[in-house]
N, C-alpha and C positions, 0 to 999 in steps of 0.2 A: 622199386623205390616208386613209382609214380601211384601205384595202386592205394600203398600207404599214405601218400600228400594226397589223392583224393578224397580217401575213407577219413582223412585225419580235418579236412575242410569239413566236410560235408558234418562230420559229427560236431565242430565247432560250430555248425550255424545252428544248427539243433541245439545246443547247448545255449548259446547266445539267446535265440530265440523262445527261450524256456518250454521247449518242446520235451527235454527230457535232464536231468539231475548229471552233473560232474560226474558224479558216483558209479554211471551207466557208462561212461567215456568207453570203457574198453570192449564191450558186446558189442556196441554200436559200431564202433570203427572194423572190427570183427568182421559185423555184418555187413557194411558198405565195403569192406575188401571184396570178400564174397561175390558180390552183387556189381561189383567193375571191372573183378576177372570175369567173371562169366557174362557181362557183357560186350566185351571189348573182343574175346573168344567169340561171341555169334558174331559181331561187326564183322572180322578179321575171317571168319569165312563165308559169310554173304560174300565181302570183297574178293574175296578169290572165288568166289561161285559167280560174281558177276563178269570179274576179268577174264578166268578163264572159258568163259559162257555155257556154264553146269547150274545158274540160278537154281531150276527146280529142286534138283541133288541136294546142293547145300540147304535148300529149308528142308526137303525130308531129311537130312541127319540130323539138321536142329529140333525137328519135331519130332523123332523117332529115338534120337538118342539123349536129349537133357532131362524128360520128366524119368525115364525107367532108370537112367543114372540115378538121377537125384535119391529117388526111392530103394534102388537094392545095392546100393554101393558100389565097388570094386577098387581098383589100384587106384593110386592118390600119388600123383608127384608130390617131390620134397621141397616145391616153391610156386605161388604162381605163375611166375616166367616158365617153368617148366609143365606146366602143367598146361597154357598157353600153346606151347610149343606142340604138347603131346597131342592134342587134342584136335587142334590143326591139319598135325599131322597122319591122324587116325581118319578126318574126315577126308584127305585125300586118298590115303589108301581103300576107303570105302568107294568113293567116286570112280575110281578105277577098278575097282572088284565090280563093283556093280556095274559099268561098260563093259568088259571082259564076259563077264555071263550072260548078259544080256545079247552079246555076239555069239553066243555061243550054244547051237540048235540044240545040244542036249544036257542044259544044263539045269534043265526044272525040276530031274526028280533027285536031282544031285542038290541043289540051292533049296528045295522043300524037304530033305531027309537032313540038312545040316539045322535048317529053321530048324526042326522039329526037336532035336537035337537042345538048340540053344537056349530056346521056350521051358525046354523039361528041366534043361542046367538052371534055366532063374528062377522057376515055379519051385523048384525041391532047396536051393541055397540060399533064396535069397532070406534078406541082408546080408550082407557079408557082415560077418561081426568082428570090431577093430578095438584092438586095448588101449591103442590110443586113446580114441572116442568112445569112452563107456558110454553105453545104454539101457537103461532099465529093459525090460524082460518085456512091459504094456509098449513099448514103444519100438522094443524090434515086432513084437506082432503086429500096432499097426503098421509100420513098413510096411512086412511081409503082405499085411491083405493089400495094399496099395497098391505095393508093385505086382500082386496077381492082375489086380483090376486091371491095371497098367497092359500087361501083356497081354491081357483078353481083348479089349479096345484097340493094341496094335494088330494083332492077329487078326481079329476084323476089318481092320480099314485095310492091312495090305492086301487078304485076300479080295476085298472090293475091288481095291488097284489093277491085281492081277488080272481077273475076269473081266474091268473093265478097260484091257487090254493097253495098261498102263505099268508097261513088263518093266524098262528100265527103272520105275521109281519104284517098283513094289522090291523089286530087287536091292535096290539101294536101302530101304526099311531093314529089308532081311538082314544084309552085311552087314550093318548097323546093330544088328540086334547079335549076330556073331558077336560085334565088337564089345558090347557090354558083356557078354558069356565067358569071355575071356579076360578082362578084365577083372572080374568076378574071381573067376577061376586063378589072376596070377597072384592076387589081394589074401585067395586063402590059401594057395601056397607061401607066400611068404609069412602070415600068421602061422602055419602050423611048423613051418623051416623054424621059428623062433620060439619053440616049447622048447 
């Protein structure tokens, strides 16, 4: 409801100032809903990070979750409110998991093996196709290339963080990649179940 009101006001402002035409209202309203949903989710994750004393991990989650998730897709909640709640829960699970793994002395091989599997899964299966949001083949190929570039950049940065002894931050980024792979898997299962 709040997102709809914010989106309507932003769209009305653009129409009032002749920046867009009234016929473009639905497209801009949808765009503003996405913008405000993402913005509020990022703010919430940062607030939780500040209050919980894990701001570096919260920022790591945002930096490693949002770009790849946008490119490769995955499970989508049925409403903005559920998406907000789910994303915040996923961030908390990732923070908790990274903390546990960084304190577990023998986590290294386990963590890197699962990271390799997550990267492989994302590389092979991205982007997730959805019947709800039909996309042309060219768009899907472009998203696949973008997703693969992001995976490569993230992998390189994770390796550098680990070598620089930022173990907890690198584990946070790795756990975030697992979360993206799991969301892709869930979405693919749902799509196959609807066949």
